MIFIBA-387750 format. One record per residue: residue in one letter; x, y, z of N, C-alpha, C in turn. Coordinates in steps of 0.1 Angstrom, whole numbers, plus 5000, padded with zeros to 4 digits. Layout:
# residues N
AXYZXYZXYZ
...
# end
This chain:
# residues 494
X096691914124098191874125098191734131
X098991644125099091504129100191494140
X099891414150100891384160101591254158
X102891254156103691134154104091064167
X103890934168104390874180105890884182
X106290874195107790894197108590774193
X107890664191108690544186108790534171
X108290634164108490634150107190574143
X107290574130106090524122106190374121
X104990314123104890164121103790134111
X104090064101103190024091102989874092
X101789834096101489684098101689614085
X102089484086102189394075101089294076
X100589244064099589154064100089014067
X101388994067101888864069102988874081
X103288764087104288754097105688754091
X106188874088107488874082108189004087
X109588994086110389104091110489204079
X109989324082110189434073110789554080
X111289654073111889764079110889864084
X109589834082108589934086107589874097
X107889754102106889704111107589644124
X108589714129109189664142109489794150
X109489764163109889874173111389884175
X111789994179113190014182113290064197
X114290014204114490054218114790204219
X115490254209115890394210114990484202
X113890424197112990504189113190504175
X114390454170114690454156114090344149
X113890354136113290254128114190204116
X115390254117116390224106116890084107
X117190024096117689884096119089864102
X119689984104121089974109121089964124
X119889994131119889984146120189844151
X121089834161121489704166120689664178
X119789744183119089714196117589714193
X117089654183115689654180115089524184
X113689534185112989414189113089304178
X113289344166113189244155114489184151
X115489194160116789124156116588984153
X117088934143116988794140117988704147
X118788774155119788694163119588704178
X118388704182118088714196118588594203
X119088604215119688484222118588384226
X118988254226118188154231118288144246
X117188154254117288144268116688014273
X117487944281117087814287116287844300
X115087794301114387814313114987724324
X115487604320115787504329117187534336
X117187514349118487534356119387424354
X120687454352121687344350122187294364
X122087164366122587114379124087074377
X124987174378126387144375127087074387
X126487084399127087014410126286884415
X125286844406124486734410123686754423
X123486644430122786664443123686724453
X123386844458124286924466124086894481
X122986824485122786794499123786694504
X124086704517125086624524124486534535
X123286554539122686484550122386344545
X122086254555121786114552122586014560
X123786064565124585974572123985924585
X123386014593122785974605121485884603
X120785914592119585824589119985684587
X121185664582121685524578122085454591
X122785514600123385444611122685474625
X121785564626121285594639119785614639
X119285684649117885704650117685844657
X116485894657116186014664115085994674
X115286044686114386024697114186154705
X112986174710112686304717113186294731
X113386414737113686434751113086564755
X112986584769112386704774113286794782
X114586744784115486824793116486894785
X117286974793118387054787119586974786
X119586854791120786764791120386624790
X121086544783120886394783122086334789
X121886244799122886174806122686024805
X123785954802123685814801124985754808
X124885634812125985564819126385434811
X127685414810128185304802128885204812
X128685074809129384974818130884984817
X131484954829132884944829133284794826
X134584774826134984634823134684544835
X134484414832134084314842135284274851
X136484254845137584204852138484314857
X139284274867140084374874141484384868
X141784504863143084524856143584664858
X144884684859145484814861146684834853
X146884944847148084984839148885084847
X150085104842150985204848151185184863
X151285064867151585034881153085044883
X153485084895154885094899155384974906
X156484924901157184804906158484844913
X158584824926159784854933160884754931
X160584644924161484534920161984454933
X161184474943161384384955160184294956
X159084344963157884264964156584354965
X156784484961155584574962155284634948
X154084614944153484674932152484774936
X152584904932151685004936150685044925
X149485044928148385084918148285234918
X148185304907148085454907146585494911
X146285484924144885514928144685664926
X143385704924142985844923141585844929
X141485874942140285864949139485994949
X140086114946139486244945139886314933
X139686264921140186334909139286454905
X139786544897138986654893137886614884
X138186514875137086454866136686324872
X135386294875134986174880135386054871
X135586074858135885964850137285914853
X138085994860139485954863139585874876
X138485844882138485774895139085634894
X140085604903140785474903140885434917
X140285314921140385264934141085124934
X141685084945142284954946141284854951
X140884754943139884654947140484514947
X141884504948142484374948142584324962
X142084204964141984154978143184064981
X143484044994144483954998143983804994
X144883734989144583594985144383584970
X144183694963143983694949145283674941
X145183604930146383584922146383674910
X147583734907147683834896148783794886
X148683844874149683844864150183984863
X151583994863152184124861153084124849
X152884214840153584214827154184354825
X155484354820156084484818156084514803
X156584634799156584674785157384584776
X158384514781159184424773158584284771
X157384264777156784134776157084034787
X157984074796158283984808157083974817
X156783864822155683844831155983764843
X155183784853155383714866154083694873
X153783574878152583544885152883544900
X151883604907152083614922150783614929
X150883594942149683594951149783724960
X148683784962148683914970148583874985
X149583924992149583895007149184015015
X149184135009148684255016148284355006
X147184435010146684535000146284655008
X146784765003146484895010145584975001
X144385005006143385064997143585214995
X144285275005144585415004145785444994
X146885384996147985404987147985324975
X147285214974147285124963148385024963
X149185014974150384934974149884784976
X150384694968150184554969151484484973
X151484404984152584324987152284184981
X153184134972152984014965154083914968
X153683784966154683674967154683604954
X155783614946155783554933155883404934
X155283334924155283184924156683124920
X157283194910158483134904159783224907
X159683314917160783394921160683444935
X161683504940161583554954161283704954
X161483774943161183914942160583944928
X160184064926159684104913160784174905
X162084144908163184214901163284184886
X162684074882162684034867161784124859
X160984204865160084294858160684434858
X160184514848160584654847159884734858
X160184864859159584944870158184984867
X157684964855156285004852155684874846
X154584834852153884704848152384724847
X151784624840150384614840150084484848
X148984494856148584374863147084344861
X146684214862145284184862145084054871
X143984044876143583934885143083824877
X143583704880143083584872142483474881
X142483494894141883404903142283434918
X142283324926142683334940143183204945
X143783204957144283084963144183094978
X143483004984143382994999143682865004
X143982855017144382725023143282635025
X143582505028142582405031141782455044
X140482425043139582445054139382595057
X139882685048139682825051138382875046
X137982995051136783055046137283195040
X136383245032136683375026136783475037
X137983535038138083635050137283755048
X136783805059135983925059136884045056
X136384155050137184265047137284355060
X138584365064138884455075139884555071
X139684685074140584785069141184855081
X142484865083143084935093144185025088
X144085155089144985255084145285235069
X144185205062144185185048144585045043
X144984955052145384825048144284725050
X144084635040143084535041143684395041
X143184315050143684185051142484085047
X141384135042140284045038139884065024
X138684015021138184015007137384145005
X137684214994137084344991135884314982
X134684354987133484334978133484454968
X133184414956133284514945131784544940
X131384664942130184714937130384764922
X129584714913129684764899129384914898
X130184994891129985134889129885154874
X129385274871129285314857130085434854
X130485444841131085574837129985654831
X129785774836128685864832129185964821
X128285984811128586074801127286164799
X127486274793126386364791126586454778
X125586504773125586604762124386694763
X124586814757123486914758123086954744
X121786974741121387014728121687154725
X121887194713122087324709120887364700
X120587494700119487544691120087594678
X119587544667120087574654118887654647
X119287764641118287854635118687894621
X117787934613117987994600116788064596
X116888154586115788234582115988274567
X114888274560114888324546113888444546
X114288554540113388674539113288724525
X111988754521111788814507110788924509
X111089044503110189154505108989144497
X107989224501106689214494106789264480
X107689364477107889404463108489304454
X109389224460110089114452109089004449
X108088974458107188874455106188914443
X106089044441105289084430105989074416
X107289054416107989034404108088894401
X107188844392106988704390108188654381
X108988564386110088504378110088354380
X109788284369109688134370110988074366
X111387964373112587884369112187744370
X112587664360112287524361113487454368
X113187384379114187324387113887174390
X114887104394114786974399115486974413
X114786984424115487014437115986884443
X116886894452117486784459116586704467
X115486754471114486684480113586594472
X113786584458112986504450111886564443
X111586694445110586764438111086834426
X110286864416110686934404109587014398
X109887094388108887174381109287324382
X108287404380108587554380108387604394
X109387684398109287754411109387904409
X108687974417108688124417109788164426
X109688274433110688324442110988224453
X110088134456110388034467111487934464
X112087944452113187854450114287884460
X114488014463115488044473115087994487
X113787994490113387934503113587794503
X113387724492113587574491115087544494
X115987624488117387594490117787634505
X117187734511117487764525117087644534
X115887584530115487474538116387354537
X116887324525117787214522119087234530
X119587364529120787394536120687374551
X119487414556119287404571119187254575
X118587174566118487034569119886974570
X120787014561122186974562122887014575
X122587144579123187194591122687104603
X121487054603121086964614121986854616
X122486794605123386684606124886724609
X125286834601126686874602126886934617
X125886994623126087044636126486944647
X125786824645126086724655127186624651
X127686644639128886564635130086644639
X130086774636131286864639131286934652
X130186914660130086994672131186984682
X131487084689132487084700131887154712
X132187094724131787164737132687274739
X132087384745132887504748133687474761
X134987434760135787404771136687514776
X137187594766137987714770137087824776
X137587884787136787974795137388114795
X138488144789139088274789138388374780
X138888494781138288604773138488564758
X137488594750137488564736136988424733
X136788334743136288204740134788204738
X134288094733132788084731132088074744
X132688004754131987994767131888134773
X132988214772132988344778131888434771
X131588404758130488474751129088424754
X128988314762127688264765127288144757
X128188084750127787964742128387834749
X127587724748127987604755128487494745
X128087504733128487404723127787264726
X128187164718127687034720128786934715
X128886814720129886724716129386644704
X130086664693129786604680130386464679
X130186404667130686264665132286264665
X132886354657134286354656134986384670
X134386484677134986514691134786394700
X133686324700133486214709134486104706
X134686074693135685964690137086004694
X137486124691138786174695138986174710
X137886194717137986194732137886054738
X136985974733136685844740136885724731
X137185744718137285634709138685604704
X138785554692140085514686140385604674
X141585644672141985724661143085654653
X142885634640143885574631144385684623
X145685704624146385814616147085764604
X146785824593147585794581147285664574
X145985624574145685494567145685514552
X144985624548144885644533146185674527
X146285634514147585664507148685564508
X148485454517149485354519149385244508
X150485174507150485064498149584954504
X149184854495148184754499148684674511
X149984634511150484554522150484634535
X150984764534150984844546149684874551
X148684894542147284924547146684804554
X146984684549146484564555147084544569
X148284574570148984564584148284654593
X148084784589147384884597145984834601
X145284784591143884744594143884624604
X144884534603144884434613145184484627
X145884594628146084654641144784714646
X143984764637142584814641141784694646
X141884584640141084464644141584424658
X142884424660143384384673142884474684
X142784604681142284694690140784674693
X140084644682138684624684138384494693
X139384404692139284284701139284324716
X140084434719140184474733138984554737
X138184594728136984674732135784584731
X134684634725133484554725133384444715
X134284434705134384334695132984314688
X132484434683131184424676131484364662
X130784264659131084184647130784264634
X129684344633129384414621129584564622
X130284614612130684754613130484824599
X130184954600130085034588131285124586
X131785134574132885224571132285334562
X132385464567131985574559133285654556
X133685654543134985704539134985804528
X136085884527136285974516136885894504
X137085954493137485884481138885814483
X139785884488141185834489141185714498
X140485714509140485594518139785484512
X138685504504137985404498138885334488
X139585404480140485344470141585274477
X142085324488143185244496142685114500
X141385104505140884974509140584884497
X140184944486139984864474141284794470
X142384884470143684824466144184724476
X143884744489144284654499143584514497
X142284514494141584394492141984324479
X142184404468142584354455143984284456
X144884344465146184284466146184144472
X145084114479144983974484144583874474
X144183914463143683824452144883774444
X144983644442146083594435146183644420
X144983684415144983734401144983894401
X145183954412145084094413146184164406
X147384104405148484164399148284204384
X147584124377147184154363145984244362
X145284264373144184354373142984304366
X142784164366141784104358140584054366
X140784024378139583964385139084044396
X139884094405139384174417138284104424
X137084164425135984104432134984034423
X135184034410134183984401134583844397
X133683744398134083614393133783604378
X134683514372134483484358134483604349
X135383694351135483814343135883774329
X135383854319135683834305135883974299
X136383974287136684094280135384164276
X134184094277132984154273132084204285
X132684194296131884244308132584354315
X131884444322132484554329133284494341
X134484554343135384504354134984584366
X134684514377134384574390135684584398
X136184704400137384724407137184784421
X135984764426135684804439134984704448
X134984724461134384624470133384704479
X132284644481131284704490131284644504
X131984534506132084474519133084374519
X133584334531134584224532134584174546
X135184064548135284004562136783984565
X137184024576138584004581138583954595
X139183844598139083784611137683744613
X137083784624135683754628134783874626
X135283974618134584104617134084114602
X132884174601132284204588132284354587
X132684404575132784554572131984584559
X131184684560130484734548130784874546
X131384904535131885034533131085114522
X131085244524130385334515130985464515
X130885544504131385674503130585774512
X131185864519130485964527130686094519
X129586144513129686254505130186384513
X129886384525130386504533131886514533
X132586404533134086404533134686424519
X133786424508134286444495133886584489
X132886644494132386764489133386874491
X133686954480134687054481134287174490
X132987184492132587294501132587264515
X132887134519132987094533134387024535
X134386904540135586834544136386804532
X135786784520136486744508137486844504
X137286974507138287074503138987144514
X138987074526139587144538141087144538
X141687034534143087024536143686964523
X144687024517145286974505146086844508
X146186754499146886634501148386664503
X148986594513150386614516150686744524
X149586824528149886944535150386914549
X151087004555151786984568150786954579
X149587014578148586994588147486904584
X147786814575146786724570146486614580
X147186604591146886504601145486544608
X145086664606143786714612142586684602
X142886634590141786604581141086474585
X139886464582139086354585138886264572
X139386144572139286064560138285954561
X137685924573136585824574136285794588
X135285714590134885674603134385534603
X134685454613134185324615133085324625
X131885284622130685294631130185154634
X130085104646129584974649128084964646
X127684854640126284834637125584774650
X124284784650123484724661123184824672
X122984774684122584864695123484834707
X123484924717124184914729123284914741
X123684854752122884854764123484964774
X122685054778123085164787122085184798
X122485244808121585274820120985414818
X119685424817118985554815118685604829
X119185734831118985794844117485824847
X116785864836115385904838114485774840
X114685674832113885554834114285464845
X115585484849116085404860116285254857
X116585224844116685084840117685084828
X118084964825118984944813118084944801
X118485014790117785024778118684994766
X118184954755118984934743118785054733
X119885104729119785224719120885194708
X120585254696121685244686122885314692
X124085274688125285334693125285484690
X124685524679124685654674123285704672
X122785804680121485844678121285994682
X120286064677120086204679118986214689
X119086304699117986344708117586484705
X116286504703115786644701114786674711
X114586804714113686854724112286844718
X111386784726109986774722109086754735
X107886804734106886774744105586764738
X104486744746103186734740102686864734
X103286974737102887104732103787164721
X105087114721105987174711106987064707
X107087044694108086954688109187034681
X110387024687111487114681112487024673
X111986914667112886834659113186914646
X112186974640112387054628111187144627
X111287274631110187364631110387464619
X109287504613109287614603107987684604
X108087814603106887904604107088034596
X105988094592105988224585105688344594
X106388454592106088574599106088684589
X105588804592105588914583104088944578
X103989004567102689044561102589004547
X103388914542103488874528103388714527
X102788664516102788524514101888444523
X100788514527099788444536099988464550
X101188514555101388544569100988694572
X100288704583099788844587100088854602
X101388854605101688854619102288994624
X102689074614103289204618103089304606
X103589424608103489524597104789524588
X105589424590106789404581106389374567
X106789454557106489434543107389324537
X107389204543108189094538107688964544
X108088864537107788724543109088664548
X108988624561110088564567109788414570
X110588324564110488184567111488144577
X111088104589111888074600112087914601
X113287884605113687744607114287724621
X113987624628114587604642114587454645
X115687414652115687284658116587284670
X116387194679117187184691117487034693
X118787004692119186864692120686844696
X120986724699122386684702122586534698
X123786494698124086354693124586274706
X124186154707124686064717125485964710
X126785964714127785864709127985764720
X127285654720127485554731128385444727
X129185404736130185304733131285354723
X131685474725132685534716133985454715
X134285374724135485284723135385184712
X134185174706133985084695134085154681
X134285284681134385364669135885384666
X136085404653137485444648137385554639
X138185664641138285774633139485774624
X139385784611140585784602140985924599
X142185964603142686094600143886094591
X144286214586145386224577146786204584
X147786204576149186184582149786314585
# end
């Protein structure tokens, strides 16, 4: 008795051709009417290659362009920044007789709010109110405790010509013939001598946070070989097995290293439900540092060319009052980039026809350049570039719809000063030069935590436990130092 195979009768053919007697059927049938057979002539074409529909998906690179990375060994990085050289006070109270009172704060809750009266008898001051009225006077008495200055105006008998709130600054001094600089004597808070000023620094600090990630693949899955041809964002390409997911986890983690110190916030709220109450400390990121200690320009994008230029000139005037760094980088989203392009094009006498913009000798046979990579305004040079992080729909690019009521919280760009700043390093005990923007990461002779990765488990070459899986671990500990934040500008929505 013959035994028939369960998949039916197969009669081999001497040639490679489709016959109704030489193919297998999934359901065991051999009839030509079966629709699920191996020998269908309409089998789908399968592309091995992965389609890169979002292009390069990585977002990091901003900090590599404008900053540096430096190791540290402590849980906290502390630096001190110089204060202004000249003596100036705002929000002083004028009694409109002959007393101007400085708003001293000798024991503030925050040391950064400390204000002392260092104006000496005999010094000459300029007092200006909000309406622009000014008066020059000489100081005849100075109270260090209350901040009250008794002044004698040069062109009036009282300070009645000024408003009740004034700004003052010292521009010199005047003493009589044959006099010597009086010694500083203080009685009941009043000084009738010269006050010696010791330079002090404003101290800032930041703490690193630990950033972690992990990719896990079971031992059974590693035995299922599946190859995919890819071109990864880190520049490599070719066929990858299951480790393609590991590669993407690594790229995502590298983006987090930058995003964490750009978006970071210190845990300031302490009530129930807050991050601090749950044991997290946070870290001060770039946006938070500029909003706290820098300059914020609201509603620049989307304006007409003339309005945008007027706003930009206000930014320049503000930079004049700060460090006046000549070279600056602009990292912008698409809307702000186009606003600046239109602003610059509007200054071109041929810009109305849209024929010249920034390209000389344009003709109908050449590509028209409608963008600008850099420009100079006043005494400042600006180099602008797109910041992919602000355009990507999965991050800031898709955070707030245009015209939304809360779009004032959207980030449209940032101005970063180029070069280095001089700060006092508490550890070295000396002034050092550092990039305005740089990352500090934990490292020692035995452990470098800039970017660690290691394998655990019992699969893929790791034999550290009885776990039937391979775990790829990633870890970093870092923070961002934004020094001289008064020279930065953050562009936000309207």
